[in-house]
N, C-alpha and C positions, 0 to 999 in steps of 0.2 A: 450298556447297562451292567452295573456291577452286581454280583451275587452268584449264588450257586445255580447253574442251569437246571439242576434237579428239583429245585423248589418252584412252586407255582407263581409266587409274587414276581420274581425277576422275569420269568417267561411272559407273564401277562403284561408287565410294564414294557418289555421289548416288543411284544406284539402290538400294543397300542401305539408305540413310537413309530414302528414300521408302517402301520396302517395310516397314521397321520402323515408320514412322509409320502406314502403312495397317494394319498388324497391331494397333497400339495403338488406332486408330479402331474397328476391328472388335471389340476387347475392350470399348471404351466403349459402343458400341451396335451390336449384331450386324449389323443390316441396313444401317447407315450406311456401312460400308466396302466394300459389294459393288460390284464393277466391272460395267459395263454388260453385258459378255459373260457374266458369272456370274449376273446377276440372273434369277431364274426359270429357271435352266439346266435343260435336259431337257424343258421343255414344247414347245420348238420354235415356229416361226412359224405363223401361220394359225389356222384353226378346228379344233375338236376334236369328234368325234362319239362319243356314248356307245353302249352296247350296243343301245339301242332305235332308234338312228338320229337322235336329237336332236342338233342342231348347236349348238355353243357357240362364241362368238367371244370371244377374249381382247382386252381393251382395255388400253391403257397405264395404268400406275398412277402415282399421285402420292403421294409420301410427304413429310410434314412432320415435322421433328424439332424439338421444343421443348426448350430447356434453361433452367434457372433459376439465378439468382444465382451466376454464375461457375463453374458446373459443369464446363465444358470446361477453363477455366484451371486449376482445382483438380486435375482429372485429369491434365492435361498436366504440372503440377509433380510430381505423384506418379510419373508415368512417368519423368520425368527423374531423380528421386531414386532410384527403384527400379532402373533399368537401370545407374545408376552403381555399384550394389552387387552386381549379379548379371549376369554374362555369360550364364548359362543363360537368364535371363529375356529378355535382349536377343535371344538366338538364337531363343527361342520366339516373340517378337513378330515377328521377321523371317519366320519360318516361317508365322505366321498372316497375314502380308501377301502371301503367295504367291498367284498366280492359280491357279484350279482345284484348290483344296485337296481332299484325300481323307481318308478315315478314318485312313489311315496317317500323314498329316500331323498330324491332331488327336491321335493317340496319341503321336507323337513330342514334341508339346508337353507332354503329360503326363509323358513320360519326362524331359524337361528339368526339369520341376518336381520330379520324384522325385530327380534328381541334386542339385538345389539345396537341397532341403528334407529329405533323408534318407530317401528311399524312400516307399513307400505310406503307412506310418504317419506319416511326417513331413508328407506332404501332408494327411493327415486331421487331424493335430494343429494344424498351422499355418494351414490354409485352411478346415478344417471340411468337407471333401469326403469322404464316406463311402467305405469300401473297395468297397462294392457299386457305387457310381456310377463309380468308377475301373475296376472290372472290366467294366462294360457298355461303356465306351469301348474297352477292350482287346479285348473280343469283337468289336466292330465292325471294328477294324483286322484282326482275324484272319479275317473273312469275305471280305475283298477278295482277288481273284486277284492274283498278282504283277504282271500287266500294268497293274492299277489302282493299284499302289503298295502292295499288301498284302504281308505277310511269309509268310502261310500261306493256304491255301485250304480252310478247314474251317468249315462253317456248321453248328454244333451247336445254335444257338438263334437266335432273331430278334435282330437288332441295331438300334440306334437309327438313324434316318434321318440324312442329312447335315445337315438343319436342326437336329435335336436335338443332333448332335455339335458343330455350330458354336455353338449356344447354351451347351452344357456348357463348351466351350473358352473362350468369352468370359467366362463366369462364373469359371472357374478363373483365367484371366489377370487379371481385374479384382481378384479376391481376392489373388492373388499380388503384383500391383503394390501394392495397399494394404498388404499385409504387409511387403514389402521397403521401401516408402517410410516406414513408421512404425518400422522397426527401426533400432537404433543402427548407425552406420557400421561396416562390417567392414574388417578388415585385408586388404589385397590383396597 
């Protein structure tokens, strides 16, 4: 990003670009884009005791990600081509790059896909994601309290965990990127 780093506009533009890039990385490989403060969030520092009083100590994890034959470069080119065709996809990747995502954020990403692809049926037809899978994500967003980013506070059934939601969202975004990247250029 060109501009004076002391001015707000270039900083905001760079932040948005980084956040979109982080969202794309999280779509490429779910765990690869986790920020340090998000990694294993909720477990807290220190040891854990179970109901019998057994003590467990958590140790740091090491993750190695192996890619093959230009996989990252290919995906990067697909992201570039896809976001050139869809502002909704660009917005969804930006949202996926946010820190501390909630079920409401994951659901909003699905809503962006629905807007871009023609509703629930459009998502099913274009991306091959079933109506039931979409409904499970919707239910997860509806179980969050408004303070946690939810729209409603009704827990009528069990909902997927945050890990399941992030995996679902990564799959949705990856399919959406590939769909848009392979589609003919749209008129804007």
